[in-house]
C-alpha positions in Angstrom: 34.9 197.7 -139.3 31.7 199.9 -138.7 28.4 198.3 -138.3 25.6 199.7 -140.3 22.3 199.7 -138.3 19.1 198.4 -140.5 16.9 201.4 -138.4 13.6 200.6 -141.0 13.8 197.3 -140.4 14.1 197.2 -136.5 11.1 199.4 -136.4 9.4 197.4 -138.4 10.3 194.6 -136.6 9.6 195.4 -132.8 8.4 198.6 -132.5 4.9 199.1 -132.2 4.1 201.3 -135.6 6.0 204.2 -136.3 3.3 207.8 -134.5 1.5 204.3 -132.8 0.8 207.3 -130.2 0.3 210.0 -131.9 -2.2 208.3 -134.7 -4.3 206.7 -131.9 -4.2 209.8 -129.9 -3.5 207.6 -126.8 -1.8 210.5 -124.4 -3.1 213.5 -122.5 -1.1 216.9 -122.1 0.6 215.7 -119.3 1.6 212.4 -121.0 3.2 214.5 -123.8 5.4 216.4 -121.8 6.5 213.7 -119.5 7.5 212.2 -122.4 9.6 215.5 -123.5 11.4 215.1 -120.2 11.8 211.6 -120.3 13.4 212.4 -124.3 16.0 214.7 -122.3 16.8 212.3 -119.7 17.6 209.7 -121.9 21.2 210.6 -122.0 21.7 209.7 -118.9 20.3 206.3 -119.0 21.8 202.8 -120.4 19.2 200.7 -120.3 15.0 200.8 -119.9 13.1 198.4 -118.8 9.7 198.3 -119.9 7.1 196.2 -117.6 3.6 195.2 -117.7 1.6 193.9 -115.0 0.4 190.3 -116.3 -2.8 188.9 -115.6 -1.4 187.4 -112.5 -0.2 190.3 -111.6 3.3 189.4 -111.9 5.7 192.0 -113.6 6.8 190.9 -117.0 9.6 193.5 -118.9 11.9 193.7 -121.8 15.2 195.5 -121.1 15.8 197.5 -123.8 18.8 200.0 -124.4 18.2 203.5 -124.0 18.5 204.1 -127.8 16.3 201.7 -128.8 13.7 203.2 -126.3 13.8 206.5 -128.0 11.9 205.2 -130.8 9.5 203.2 -128.3 8.6 205.9 -126.5 6.2 207.3 -129.0 5.9 204.1 -131.1 4.8 201.0 -128.7 7.1 197.9 -129.1 5.1 194.6 -130.4 5.0 191.8 -127.1 4.1 188.5 -127.4 0.7 187.6 -125.3 2.3 185.1 -123.8 1.3 185.6 -120.3 -2.2 186.1 -121.2 -2.1 182.6 -122.6 -0.2 180.8 -119.7 -1.5 179.9 -115.7 0.7 180.5 -113.0 3.1 177.3 -113.8 3.2 178.0 -117.2 0.6 175.7 -118.6 -0.6 176.7 -121.5 -4.7 177.4 -120.8 -5.9 179.6 -123.3 -5.5 177.3 -126.8 -4.1 179.9 -129.3 -2.9 177.8 -132.1 -6.8 176.6 -132.8 -9.1 178.5 -135.0 -10.7 180.4 -131.5 -8.9 180.7 -128.5 -12.6 180.9 -126.9 -11.9 184.6 -124.9 -13.0 186.7 -128.0 -10.0 188.0 -129.0 -9.0 187.2 -132.5 -5.0 188.8 -132.4 -3.8 186.0 -130.1 -5.0 183.5 -132.6 -1.3 182.3 -132.9 0.1 184.1 -130.4 -0.2 187.1 -132.5 1.7 190.4 -130.9 0.0 192.9 -128.8 1.6 196.9 -128.8 3.1 197.8 -125.2 2.7 201.9 -125.1 5.1 203.3 -122.1 2.9 205.2 -120.2 5.4 208.4 -119.6 4.0 209.3 -116.0 5.6 206.1 -114.6 9.1 206.5 -115.9 12.0 206.4 -113.0 15.7 206.0 -112.9 15.9 203.3 -110.8 18.7 203.8 -107.5 22.0 202.3 -107.0 21.4 200.5 -110.6 25.0 199.6 -112.9 23.8 200.1 -115.4 22.0 202.9 -115.3 18.2 201.6 -115.6 15.1 203.1 -115.6 11.8 201.6 -115.5 8.3 202.5 -117.2 5.4 200.8 -117.0 3.4 199.8 -120.3 -0.4 200.1 -121.5 -1.7 197.6 -123.9 -3.4 197.6 -126.9 -4.3 195.9 -129.8 -2.8 197.0 -132.9 -5.7 198.6 -134.2 -5.1 201.5 -131.4 -7.6 200.0 -129.2 -7.4 198.7 -125.2 -6.4 195.7 -124.8 -9.4 193.7 -123.7 -6.8 192.0 -121.2 -5.6 194.6 -120.1 -5.3 194.7 -116.2 -4.4 198.3 -116.0 -7.4 199.3 -118.4 -9.7 197.6 -116.3 -8.9 200.3 -113.1 -8.7 203.0 -115.9 -12.4 202.3 -116.8 -13.4 202.2 -112.7 -11.6 205.8 -112.2 -13.2 207.1 -115.3 -16.6 206.3 -113.9 -15.5 207.9 -110.5 -14.5 211.2 -112.6 -17.7 211.4 -114.3 -19.3 211.9 -110.8 -16.8 214.8 -109.5 -15.4 211.8 -107.0 -11.9 210.2 -106.7 -10.7 207.3 -104.8 -7.9 206.8 -102.2 -6.1 203.9 -101.3 -3.5 202.9 -98.8 -1.8 199.5 -99.1 -0.7 197.7 -95.8 1.2 194.5 -97.2 2.3 191.2 -95.4 5.4 189.5 -96.8 8.0 186.9 -96.4 11.4 187.5 -95.5 14.1 184.1 -95.8 17.4 183.3 -95.7 18.2 181.2 -99.0 20.0 178.0 -98.3 21.7 177.7 -101.9 22.0 179.7 -105.1 20.6 176.1 -107.3 18.2 177.7 -109.4 15.0 174.7 -109.3 14.9 173.9 -112.7 15.6 170.1 -112.1 11.9 169.1 -113.6 10.5 172.4 -114.7 8.8 172.5 -118.0 5.6 173.9 -119.2 3.2 173.4 -116.1 6.1 171.5 -113.8 7.4 174.2 -111.6 10.9 172.9 -110.2 12.2 172.7 -106.9 11.4 175.9 -104.8 13.9 178.0 -102.8 15.7 176.7 -100.4 15.4 179.0 -97.3 15.2 178.9 -93.4 13.7 181.2 -91.1 15.1 184.7 -90.3 14.5 184.5 -86.6 11.6 182.3 -84.4 8.7 184.7 -84.6 5.6 185.0 -82.6 6.4 187.7 -80.7 4.5 190.3 -82.2 6.5 193.6 -83.0 9.1 193.0 -81.0 11.9 195.2 -81.0 14.4 192.6 -80.9 12.6 190.2 -83.8 13.2 193.6 -86.1 16.6 194.0 -85.5 17.1 190.3 -87.3 15.7 192.0 -90.1 16.6 195.2 -89.8 19.9 195.2 -92.0 17.9 194.3 -95.3 14.7 196.1 -94.3 15.9 199.4 -93.4 18.1 199.6 -96.9 14.8 198.7 -98.4 13.1 201.1 -96.7 15.2 203.8 -97.8 15.4 202.6 -101.7 11.7 202.4 -101.5 11.4 206.1 -100.6 14.3 206.7 -103.2 11.7 205.7 -105.6 9.3 207.9 -105.0 6.8 205.6 -103.0 4.9 206.9 -100.2 6.5 204.2 -97.4 5.2 204.5 -94.1 6.7 201.8 -91.8 7.9 198.6 -91.7 6.7 196.1 -89.1 7.7 192.6 -87.6 4.4 190.4 -87.6 3.9 187.3 -86.0 6.0 184.9 -87.9 9.1 183.9 -88.4 10.3 186.6 -90.7 7.3 188.1 -91.4 7.2 191.5 -92.4 4.2 194.2 -92.4 5.0 197.3 -95.0 2.0 200.0 -95.2 2.1 203.3 -97.2 0.6 206.3 -96.7 -3.1 206.7 -99.4 -2.5 207.4 -103.2 -4.6 207.7 -106.2 -6.0 204.4 -106.8 -3.9 203.9 -110.3 -0.6 204.9 -108.4 -1.8 202.6 -105.5 -1.9 199.9 -108.1 1.6 200.8 -109.9 3.0 201.0 -106.7 2.1 197.9 -105.2 3.7 195.7 -108.9 6.8 198.1 -108.5 7.0 197.3 -105.0 7.1 193.7 -105.3 8.9 193.4 -107.9 11.7 195.6 -106.4 11.6 193.9 -102.9 12.2 190.6 -104.2 15.2 191.7 -106.1 16.5 193.5 -103.7 16.5 190.5 -101.2 18.1 188.5 -103.8 20.9 190.0 -104.5 21.8 190.2 -100.9 21.2 186.5 -100.4 17.7 186.4 -99.0 14.8 185.4 -100.4 11.1 187.8 -100.2 7.7 186.0 -101.4 4.3 187.3 -101.3 3.0 183.9 -101.2 0.2 183.6 -98.3 1.1 180.6 -96.7 4.5 179.3 -97.4 5.8 175.8 -96.5 8.2 177.2 -94.0 8.0 176.0 -90.2 5.5 177.8 -88.2 4.5 180.3 -91.0 1.6 182.4 -90.0 -0.7 183.2 -93.3 0.3 186.9 -94.9 -2.7 189.1 -95.9 -2.6 192.4 -98.1 -5.3 194.7 -96.5 -6.6 197.1 -98.6 -7.5 201.0 -97.4 -9.9 202.8 -99.2 -11.9 206.2 -98.9 -13.9 208.3 -101.6 -13.1 212.0 -102.1 -15.9 214.6 -103.5 -13.2 217.0 -106.0 -15.2 219.9 -105.3 -15.0 220.1 -102.0 -12.2 217.7 -100.9 -14.8 215.8 -98.2 -14.3 212.4 -97.5 -17.6 211.1 -98.7 -17.1 208.3 -95.2 -16.8 211.0 -93.1 -19.9 210.5 -90.6 -21.4 214.2 -89.1 -21.6 214.7 -85.0 -19.6 213.2 -82.7 -21.4 209.1 -83.1 -19.0 208.5 -85.5 -18.7 205.7 -87.5 -19.6 205.9 -91.2 -21.8 208.2 -93.3 -24.8 206.6 -95.1 -22.3 207.1 -98.3 -19.8 205.1 -96.7 -22.5 202.7 -95.5 -23.5 202.7 -98.9 -20.3 202.0 -100.6 -19.8 199.0 -97.5 -22.9 197.4 -98.7 -21.7 197.4 -102.6 -18.4 195.7 -101.2 -20.8 193.1 -99.7 -22.9 192.7 -102.6 -20.2 191.8 -105.0 -17.8 189.7 -102.8 -18.5 186.4 -103.8 -18.5 187.5 -107.5 -15.3 189.2 -107.4 -13.4 187.0 -104.6 -11.2 185.6 -107.3 -9.7 188.7 -108.1 -8.6 189.6 -104.1 -7.9 185.7 -104.2 -6.5 183.9 -107.4 -4.4 181.5 -105.7 -4.9 177.9 -104.2 -3.0 179.0 -101.3 -4.7 182.2 -100.9 -7.7 180.4 -99.1 -5.3 178.8 -96.5 -5.4 181.8 -95.1 -9.3 182.4 -95.0 -9.5 179.1 -92.2 -11.7 179.7 -88.9 -8.6 179.0 -86.7 -6.9 181.8 -88.0 -8.5 184.6 -86.0 -7.8 187.5 -87.3 -8.6 186.5 -91.4 -12.0 186.9 -92.7 -14.2 184.5 -92.8 -17.8 186.0 -93.1 -19.2 188.3 -95.3 -19.8 191.6 -93.0 -18.5 194.9 -91.6 -18.0 196.2 -88.5 -16.3 199.2 -86.5 -12.4 198.6 -85.3 -12.8 194.5 -85.6 -9.6 193.0 -87.2 -11.8 189.8 -87.4 -14.3 191.4 -90.0 -13.7 191.4 -94.0 -14.7 195.0 -94.1 -13.4 196.8 -90.7 -14.4 200.7 -90.2 -11.3 202.8 -89.2 -11.4 206.5 -87.5 -13.7 208.7 -88.1 -13.8 212.8 -89.3 -11.8 212.8 -92.5 -9.9 210.2 -91.7 -12.7 207.6 -91.8 -12.1 204.9 -94.3 -13.1 200.6 -94.5 -10.2 198.2 -94.6 -10.7 195.6 -96.9 -8.7 192.7 -95.3 -9.6 190.1 -97.8 -7.2 190.3 -100.0 -3.8 188.3 -100.2 -0.8 189.7 -101.1 -0.1 188.5 -104.6 -3.2 189.5 -106.2 -3.1 191.6 -109.6 -2.9 194.7 -108.2 -5.1 196.2 -110.7 -7.9 193.9 -110.7 -8.0 193.7 -106.9 -8.1 197.8 -106.3 -10.5 197.7 -109.6 -12.7 195.1 -108.1 -13.1 197.0 -104.6 -13.4 200.1 -106.1 -16.3 198.9 -108.8 -18.2 197.1 -106.0 -18.0 200.2 -103.8 -19.3 202.6 -106.3 -22.4 200.4 -107.6 -23.4 200.6 -103.4 -22.7 204.5 -103.7 -25.1 204.4 -107.0 -27.9 202.5 -105.6 -27.9 204.8 -102.5 -29.1 202.0 -99.8 -26.5 202.2 -97.0 -25.6 198.7 -95.3 -27.5 199.7 -91.5 -26.3 198.6 -88.4 -23.2 196.5 -89.0 -23.5 192.7 -88.5 -20.9 190.1 -88.3 -22.3 188.1 -91.5 -24.2 185.2 -91.9 -22.7 184.1 -95.3 -18.6 182.3 -95.3 -16.2 183.5 -97.7 -15.2 181.2 -100.5 -13.3 178.2 -98.9 -11.6 177.2 -101.9 -10.2 178.5 -105.2 -12.5 176.1 -106.5 -15.6 177.5 -104.5 -14.4 180.9 -105.7 -14.3 180.4 -109.6 -17.5 178.5 -109.5 -19.0 181.8 -108.2 -17.1 184.3 -110.6 -18.2 182.3 -113.5 -21.7 182.5 -112.3 -22.0 186.0 -111.3 -21.5 189.1 -113.1 -17.7 189.4 -113.4 -18.0 190.2 -117.1 -19.7 193.8 -115.8 -16.5 195.0 -114.5 -13.9 193.0 -116.5 -15.7 192.1 -120.3 -16.5 189.3 -121.6 -12.7 188.6 -122.8 -10.9 189.2 -119.8 -14.0 187.2 -117.9 -13.2 183.9 -120.0 -9.6 184.2 -119.9 -8.9 184.1 -116.6 -11.8 181.7 -115.9 -9.3 179.3 -118.3 -6.4 180.2 -116.6 -7.6 179.6 -113.3 -9.2 176.3 -114.5 -6.2 175.2 -115.4 -4.2 176.1 -112.2 -6.7 174.1 -110.4 -6.7 170.9 -113.0 -2.9 170.5 -112.0 -3.3 171.1 -108.2 -6.4 168.5 -108.4 -4.8 166.4 -109.9 -1.1 166.5 -108.1 -3.5 166.6 -104.5 -5.2 162.5 -106.4 -1.8 161.5 -106.5 -0.1 162.9 -103.5 -2.9 163.3 -100.4 -2.3 166.2 -98.6 -1.7 166.7 -94.8 -4.5 168.9 -93.2 -3.8 172.6 -93.0 -0.5 172.4 -94.2 0.9 174.2 -97.6 1.7 171.2 -100.3 4.7 170.7 -102.3 3.0 171.9 -105.3 1.8 175.1 -103.9 5.5 176.0 -102.8 6.6 175.1 -106.1 4.2 176.6 -107.9 4.0 180.1 -106.2 7.0 180.7 -103.4 9.8 181.8 -106.1 7.3 183.4 -108.6 5.7 185.3 -106.1 
């Protein structure tokens, strides 16, 4: 029996709008050319994962047949705004059923769709997948073709446009710590789960004892997974540099060579997603939660290395003249911008309740004060290298932060310092503590200048999402007094599986 395909109805129901990309002039020549190459490749693809990063930095996707994607590629696809409305525990944080959701975006009233448009430059076929599956990152648009005000990727794009207008290009390197554990069972953890009620976290055990930093024998215990994972990441085109065993039991640090800022953010989204999938398929669990409730776990951080290149000359602006090393006046001014904006934008780098456990004073290599130093791993900003390799390593982030917002916040603050032209001067240890809790960080975010980077709608949305998360955590703690310096059961359920 032959089934007729109601193509026109299908397009009206799921495709954003015929000719959406062309009508709104969304692509440059490079993307138009990439789209033509993709259309030629689709014959050897079965499925396509259409992905975007939500405000929490988690990858949200739909899996399309290759035939359906042919239409979606140039027309976009309708997506529900649910991930803009739910907090980390899937509790409704933005009242989309009221007359005014309170974030300044009328289209999310009633949970109206937005349009996700694939970025052809991010399309790639995933290795070793059956069925043959491709991955592509989408940009979010309102139905009138304007960038969605709640799009994290668009925030970074706007910041990069400012750099481009000044003839500058940021370079970003990723150093990411995470935990590899072994699953004890295949229970899905759905008992007691619901909207704002996360079920049991994955039950795991450590893969080694830890606390022998970079010990080769400890790396041997994780190599059966991390070595093939490394090859997998290289096949994906990610510029992997190293896999290293950190201090904690099964704690891994993965480092990447410098990339353009957008490539770095896209790479972080892909790396975290693929790493969790790869380990899960092999009976293990990977988590980018800062301090999981695993015995003797040492907190994980995300160190963001950054420098700025003058496009016309290829010169690293942070490069100091002469043999003295340190940084140039431009590098110091950039650092001053990072320090000036640190509290206002801190929640974009450390967005979870759990992430602040790492910033306690007894964790000696975690930054506790707002300041910078040369080659000092206890400083928030560590100045590293000399000459063309001079860069700033910002050590404050947690590994589950939204990559687009974390990177955008750094580059925005640094550019503000460069524009002011006032260098930070002699490095000081800093006399101001970094925020010590999500509540303190959110208060600084709410009262500060974040809207200059994010715009009013995304600032309001993130405030609602974080307030909802905090309210649920504080309500749980009122009923279950937490132990000092120990991650709570609430944190483990909220973050360990999702992140």
